[in-house]
C-alpha positions in Angstrom: 39.5 -118.0 63.0 36.8 -116.6 60.7 37.9 -114.1 58.1 36.2 -110.7 58.4 36.0 -108.6 55.3 34.1 -105.6 56.8 32.9 -104.1 60.1 31.3 -106.7 62.4 27.6 -106.3 63.0 27.1 -104.6 66.4 30.8 -104.0 66.6 32.1 -103.0 70.0 33.4 -99.4 70.0 35.5 -99.6 73.2 37.4 -102.4 74.9 39.4 -102.9 78.1 41.6 -105.9 79.1 43.1 -106.8 82.4 45.5 -109.4 81.0 48.1 -106.9 80.1 49.5 -104.2 82.5 48.7 -100.7 81.5 51.4 -99.2 79.3 50.1 -95.6 79.2 47.2 -93.4 80.0 43.8 -95.1 80.5 41.7 -94.1 77.5 38.1 -94.6 76.9 35.3 -96.2 78.9 35.2 -99.9 79.7 33.3 -102.2 77.3 29.5 -102.3 77.6 28.2 -105.0 80.0 26.8 -107.0 77.0 30.1 -107.0 75.2 31.7 -110.4 74.6 35.1 -110.6 76.3 38.1 -111.0 74.0 40.1 -114.2 74.1 43.0 -114.4 76.6 46.1 -112.8 75.3 49.6 -114.0 74.9 52.1 -111.7 76.7 53.5 -109.0 74.4 57.3 -108.8 73.7 59.3 -105.9 72.4 60.3 -106.1 68.7 63.6 -107.7 68.1 66.6 -105.7 66.9 66.3 -107.2 63.4 62.8 -105.8 62.9 62.1 -102.3 61.4 61.2 -100.8 64.8 61.9 -97.3 63.6 58.8 -97.0 61.4 56.4 -98.4 64.0 54.9 -96.6 67.1 57.2 -97.1 70.1 54.5 -99.2 71.8 54.6 -101.8 69.1 55.3 -105.3 70.5 55.2 -108.9 69.3 52.3 -111.1 70.5 53.0 -114.8 70.0 54.8 -115.7 66.8 52.5 -114.0 64.3 50.9 -110.9 65.6 51.8 -107.3 66.6 50.2 -105.2 69.3 50.1 -101.4 69.3 49.2 -99.5 72.4 48.9 -102.9 74.1 46.1 -104.1 71.7 46.8 -106.9 69.2 46.2 -105.8 65.6 44.3 -108.9 64.8 41.9 -108.2 67.6 41.3 -104.7 66.3 40.7 -106.0 62.8 38.2 -108.6 64.0 36.3 -106.1 66.2 36.3 -103.0 64.0 36.6 -104.5 60.5 39.0 -103.5 57.7 40.2 -101.2 56.3 40.8 -99.4 59.6 43.2 -96.7 60.9 44.8 -97.4 64.3 46.2 -94.3 66.1 48.5 -94.7 69.1 47.6 -91.9 71.5 50.8 -92.1 73.5 52.9 -91.8 70.3 51.0 -88.7 69.4 51.5 -87.2 72.8 55.2 -88.2 72.9 55.8 -86.5 69.6 54.0 -83.3 70.7 56.2 -83.2 73.8 59.4 -83.7 71.7 58.5 -80.6 69.7 57.8 -78.6 72.9 61.2 -79.6 74.2 62.9 -78.9 70.9 61.4 -75.4 70.6 61.3 -73.8 74.0 60.0 -70.3 74.1 58.5 -70.8 70.7 55.0 -71.5 69.4 54.4 -75.0 68.1 51.2 -75.3 66.0 50.0 -78.7 65.0 49.1 -78.7 61.3 45.5 -79.9 61.4 45.5 -80.8 57.6 47.6 -83.9 58.4 44.8 -85.4 60.5 42.1 -83.9 62.6 39.3 -85.2 64.8 37.9 -84.2 68.2 40.2 -86.5 70.2 43.3 -85.1 68.3 42.2 -81.6 69.2 42.1 -82.6 72.9 45.5 -84.3 72.8 47.2 -81.3 71.1 45.7 -78.8 73.5 46.6 -80.9 76.5 50.2 -81.1 75.3 50.5 -77.4 75.0 50.4 -77.0 71.2 48.6 -74.4 69.1 46.7 -75.4 66.0 47.1 -74.5 62.3 44.0 -74.8 60.2 43.2 -74.3 56.6 39.4 -73.9 56.4 36.3 -72.9 58.3 35.5 -76.7 58.7 38.8 -77.4 60.5 38.4 -74.2 62.5 34.8 -74.9 63.6 35.7 -78.5 64.6 38.5 -77.3 66.8 36.7 -74.4 68.5 33.5 -76.4 69.1 35.7 -79.1 70.7 37.0 -76.5 73.2 40.3 -75.4 71.6 41.1 -71.7 72.4 40.7 -69.7 69.1 43.5 -67.3 70.1 45.9 -70.2 69.8 44.8 -71.0 66.2 46.4 -69.8 62.9 44.3 -69.8 59.7 46.1 -70.6 56.5 45.1 -71.0 52.8 46.0 -69.7 49.4 42.4 -69.0 48.5 40.4 -68.4 51.7 36.7 -68.2 51.0 34.5 -65.4 52.5 33.1 -68.1 54.8 36.6 -68.9 56.0 37.4 -65.3 56.8 34.0 -64.7 58.5 34.4 -67.8 60.7 38.0 -66.7 61.6 36.8 -63.2 62.6 33.7 -64.4 64.4 35.5 -67.0 66.4 38.5 -64.8 67.1 41.5 -66.7 65.7 44.9 -65.6 66.9 46.5 -65.1 63.4 45.4 -65.1 59.8 48.1 -65.8 57.2 47.7 -63.5 54.2 48.6 -65.3 51.0 47.7 -62.9 48.3 47.3 -59.1 47.8 43.6 -59.5 47.0 43.0 -60.9 50.4 44.3 -57.7 52.2 41.4 -55.4 51.4 38.8 -58.2 51.7 40.0 -59.0 55.1 40.4 -55.4 56.3 36.8 -54.6 55.2 35.5 -57.6 57.2 37.2 -56.7 60.5 34.7 -55.0 62.8 35.1 -51.3 63.4 37.2 -50.5 66.5 39.1 -53.8 66.4 42.3 -55.1 64.7 43.1 -58.6 63.4 46.6 -59.9 63.8 48.1 -61.2 60.5 51.2 -62.8 59.1 52.3 -62.5 55.4 53.3 -65.7 53.8 56.4 -65.1 51.7 58.2 -67.2 49.2 61.9 -67.3 49.9 63.0 -69.0 46.7 64.2 -72.3 48.3 63.5 -75.7 46.7 62.9 -78.3 49.3 60.5 -81.3 49.7 60.1 -84.9 48.8 58.3 -84.4 45.5 57.7 -81.6 43.1 54.0 -81.5 44.0 54.7 -80.7 47.7 57.5 -78.1 47.2 56.1 -74.7 48.2 59.2 -72.5 48.8 59.8 -71.5 45.1 58.1 -69.1 42.8 56.6 -71.6 40.4 53.7 -72.7 42.7 50.5 -71.3 44.0 51.4 -70.4 47.6 52.7 -67.2 49.1 54.2 -63.9 47.9 57.6 -63.7 46.2 60.5 -61.9 47.7 62.3 -62.0 44.3 59.7 -60.1 42.3 58.7 -57.7 45.0 55.2 -59.1 45.7 56.0 -59.7 49.3 57.3 -56.2 49.9 54.3 -54.7 48.1 51.9 -56.7 50.3 53.8 -55.7 53.5 53.4 -52.0 52.6 49.7 -52.5 52.0 49.0 -54.3 55.2 50.9 -51.7 57.2 48.6 -49.0 55.7 45.4 -50.8 56.9 44.4 -49.6 60.4 42.3 -52.7 61.0 45.1 -55.1 60.3 48.1 -55.6 62.6 51.1 -57.1 60.9 52.9 -59.2 63.5 55.3 -61.1 61.4 56.4 -63.2 58.4 55.5 -66.7 57.5 57.0 -69.2 55.1 56.5 -72.9 54.3 59.1 -74.6 52.2 57.3 -77.8 51.4 56.6 -81.2 52.8 58.7 -84.3 53.7 61.9 -82.3 54.2 64.5 -84.5 55.9 67.5 -82.1 56.3 68.0 -78.9 58.3 69.8 -76.9 55.7 66.7 -75.5 53.8 65.3 -74.1 57.0 68.6 -72.3 57.8 68.6 -70.8 54.4 65.0 -69.6 54.9 65.9 -68.0 58.3 68.7 -66.0 56.6 66.5 -64.8 53.8 63.7 -63.8 56.1 66.0 -62.0 58.5 67.1 -60.0 55.5 63.5 -59.1 54.7 62.8 -58.2 58.3 65.8 -55.8 58.2 64.5 -54.2 55.0 61.0 -53.8 56.6 62.5 -51.9 59.5 64.6 -49.8 57.2 61.8 -48.8 54.8 58.8 -48.7 57.2 60.3 -48.3 60.7 58.5 -51.4 61.8 60.2 -54.2 63.7 58.0 -57.3 63.3 58.0 -59.5 66.5 57.1 -63.0 65.0 58.6 -65.4 62.5 56.7 -68.6 61.5 58.8 -71.2 59.6 55.9 -73.5 58.8 56.4 -77.3 58.9 57.1 -80.0 56.3 59.3 -82.1 58.6 59.9 -85.4 57.0 59.4 -88.9 58.5 60.6 -92.4 57.5 58.0 -94.5 55.7 60.3 -97.5 55.2 63.3 -98.9 57.1 66.5 -97.0 56.4 64.8 -93.8 55.2 65.9 -90.5 56.7 63.7 -88.5 59.1 64.1 -85.0 60.4 65.1 -84.8 64.0 63.1 -82.0 65.8 65.7 -81.6 68.5 68.5 -81.0 66.0 66.2 -78.8 63.9 65.3 -76.7 66.9 68.8 -76.2 68.1 70.2 -75.2 64.8 67.3 -72.9 63.8 67.4 -71.0 67.1 71.2 -70.6 66.8 70.9 -69.3 63.2 68.1 -66.9 64.2 70.1 -65.5 67.1 73.3 -65.1 65.0 71.5 -63.5 62.0 69.5 -61.1 64.1 72.6 -60.0 66.1 74.4 -59.3 62.8 71.4 -57.3 61.5 70.9 -55.4 64.7 67.4 -56.9 65.1 65.7 -58.3 68.2 65.1 -62.0 67.9 61.5 -62.5 66.9 59.3 -65.1 68.5 59.6 -68.3 66.5 56.8 -70.6 65.4 56.8 -74.0 63.7 53.9 -76.1 62.3 54.6 -79.9 62.4 51.8 -82.1 61.2 53.0 -85.3 59.6 55.9 -85.6 62.1 53.3 -85.8 64.9 50.5 -87.8 63.4 52.2 -89.9 60.7 54.3 -92.4 62.7 51.5 -92.8 65.3 49.2 -94.4 62.8 48.8 -97.9 61.3 46.3 -99.0 58.7 44.9 -102.5 58.5 43.8 -104.2 55.3 42.5 -107.7 54.4 43.8 -109.4 51.3 41.0 -110.0 48.8 42.9 -111.7 46.0 46.4 -112.7 44.8 47.0 -112.7 41.1 50.2 -113.8 39.4 50.6 -112.4 35.9 54.0 -113.1 34.2 56.8 -111.9 36.5 54.5 -109.8 38.8 52.3 -110.8 41.7 49.4 -108.5 42.6 48.1 -108.6 46.1 44.7 -106.8 46.2 43.4 -105.5 49.5 40.0 -104.1 50.6 41.1 -100.5 50.6 43.2 -98.4 48.3 43.5 -95.0 46.8 40.2 -93.8 48.4 41.8 -94.2 51.9 45.4 -93.5 50.9 45.8 -91.4 47.7 49.5 -90.5 48.4 51.2 -93.3 46.4 49.1 -92.3 43.4 49.8 -88.6 43.9 53.4 -88.5 45.0 54.8 -92.0 44.4 55.2 -92.6 48.2 56.3 -96.1 49.1 55.2 -98.0 52.2 56.3 -101.2 54.0 53.3 -103.5 54.6 53.7 -106.4 56.9 51.7 -109.7 57.3 50.2 -110.1 60.8 48.1 -112.7 62.4 49.6 -115.8 60.6 53.0 -117.3 60.9 54.6 -118.1 57.6 57.8 -120.0 56.8 57.7 -119.0 53.2 60.5 -116.8 51.9 59.6 -113.2 51.1 58.9 -112.3 47.5 58.4 -108.9 45.9 54.7 -108.2 45.3 52.7 -105.2 44.3 50.0 -104.4 46.9 47.1 -102.8 45.1 43.7 -101.4 46.0 40.2 -102.4 45.0 39.5 -99.3 42.9 38.9 -99.1 39.2 42.2 -97.4 38.4 45.5 -99.0 37.2 47.3 -96.4 39.3 45.6 -97.7 42.5 48.9 -99.1 43.9 49.6 -98.9 47.6 53.1 -100.6 47.7 55.1 -101.7 44.7 57.8 -104.3 45.1 56.9 -105.0 48.8 58.5 -108.1 50.3 55.8 -110.3 51.6 55.8 -114.1 52.3 55.5 -116.1 49.1 52.4 -117.9 50.4 50.4 -114.7 50.9 46.7 -115.5 50.3 43.1 -114.1 50.6 42.0 -113.5 54.1 45.5 -112.5 55.3 45.8 -109.3 57.4 48.3 -106.6 56.3 49.4 -103.8 58.6 51.0 -100.7 57.1 52.8 -98.3 59.5 53.3 -94.5 59.2 49.6 -94.1 58.2 48.5 -91.4 60.6 48.9 -88.4 58.3 47.3 -87.5 55.0 45.3 -90.7 54.8 41.8 -90.0 56.3 42.3 -86.3 55.8 42.7 -86.9 52.0 40.3 -89.8 51.7 37.7 -89.7 49.0 34.4 -91.2 48.1 35.7 -93.0 45.0 33.6 -96.0 44.0 31.4 -95.2 47.1 33.2 -97.6 49.3 33.1 -95.5 52.4 35.9 -94.1 54.5 37.5 -96.3 57.2 37.1 -95.7 60.9 39.8 -94.4 63.3 40.6 -96.3 66.4 42.7 -95.0 69.3 44.8 -97.4 71.3 46.6 -96.8 74.6 47.4 -98.8 77.7 45.7 -102.0 76.4 42.5 -100.2 75.6 40.9 -99.3 72.2 38.1 -96.8 71.4 36.5 -95.6 68.3 37.3 -92.0 67.4 35.7 -91.7 64.0 33.2 -94.3 62.8 33.2 -96.0 59.5 31.3 -94.2 56.7 28.4 -96.4 55.8 26.4 -96.9 52.7 23.5 -95.2 54.5 25.7 -92.1 55.1 26.5 -91.9 51.4 22.9 -92.4 50.3 21.6 -89.8 52.7 23.6 -87.1 50.9 21.9 -88.0 47.6 18.6 -86.2 47.8 17.1 -86.1 44.4 16.6 -87.5 40.9 
C-alpha cells in the first residue's frame, strides 16, 4: 500500500459502505457517483480484554490483525482518504456521553463547554441531545446561533470579555452572562437596552485547589478567574449587581479547574457556595435560584488512569446540595454543570504518519507529521498520551520511544516513553486516542503547517466536518508587504 503523507488530491469527503452492518445513526450523504469504492473490508471484531479499551471510543474494534475501526470505519482507510494528521470524531460516542450527563443530572442544566471543541456538527449533536451551551467569545457564540442553537440556552463566560463579546451576547439574547470582574458590571449594565434586563451569574472563587496541573486550577485566589469569597470581592460584586436595575442576578457560578478526577472538591464547593447563598439572603433579602458548578471533569488519557464518573458525581452533588440547603433553610437552587472534555475528549482519535526514526544514545525519537501545532497540551501541561501502531502487524517487542512532532521546538514532544514496536519505521500510521478535546480548539499556525481536518464517523460512514487548512488559506490572510 502506498504511503500517504498528506491529503490525497481530490479527496473524498464522505463515504458509505455496505460490507458492515450499521452500528449507529446513518450520518452524511453517500459518496459521489464518481468516487472510487473502497476495498472490501475484513469483518470487525471487538477489542480483546487485554487491550486498553477504556481509552478508546466504545465503537472501536479490531479489523484483521493490524487495524482498528472506529464508528465502523478502519483508521487506515480514513488516513488514506483524508490524509494525516487528521482528527477522527465518533459521533455516537459524543451522543452517548451527552446522554450520560443528562441521566446523571436530572432536573439540572447541562451545558456543553464549547471551548473543548466546537464545530457546526457538534452544535447540532449537543442541541439534539438536550444540552445547553457554554461559550467564551463572540466567535463561539455566533457559530452556535447561526447554526440554529437557541441563544436562551447559552451561557457566556470569560475573565476579560471584550465590548464585541458583550454586544453580541445582548444582540443575540443569550440566556446568562457570567460576570467575572467588578469592572464588567457597569459596562454590561450600560449596554443593556432600556426596558429590558439581562440575567447574570457571578463567578466566585471558593478557595479550593483542584485540577490536574497548576496551569488549569481556577478555584484558588492566585489565578485570573472569578471573584474571591475570602477577600470580600465576591460579596462586593453581588451588592453592586443587585443595585443595577438592568441586571438580574439569578445565581452563583464557580469553576474549580480542569482534569479533576475525584468528587470531593465539588462537594467542598457546594458547601462553601451554600454558605454564600445564605449570607446573600441574610444581607440583601434575596434568595438566588441557580447554582452553576462549572466543569473540569477528568478523563483517562492512558490505561489505568482515573476518570470522573458523571453518575457518581451527580448523585453525590445533588445529595450534598439538598442536605446543605435544608440545614441552611434555603430552597434548593437549580443546578447546572458544564462538561466539555468529558464529552468530546474520549470521542476523538488523531492519526499521524511517522516521518523519521532517530536513535541517539539510549533514546529513540519517532517523529510524526503533526505536533504541538495540532496538540499543544503536552508542551503546556505535560499531558501524556498512549499512541498505538495501526495498519501493520509487528512481531517486534515494544520499546519505549519518544514520539515527537515536526516543529522547530525541543519541547515539541507528543508522547515520552511510549511503548511502540521496536521495528517502528517511516510510513507507519499511529493512532492516539482521547484526542477530541483541546486539540483543534487550541491548534496554532506555528511553522505554517496548517490545521488538520475533522472527520466524523458513525455506522460505517465517514464525513468531513472541518476541512484541512491549506497553504492557500494561510496565504490569503497575508494581504500586504
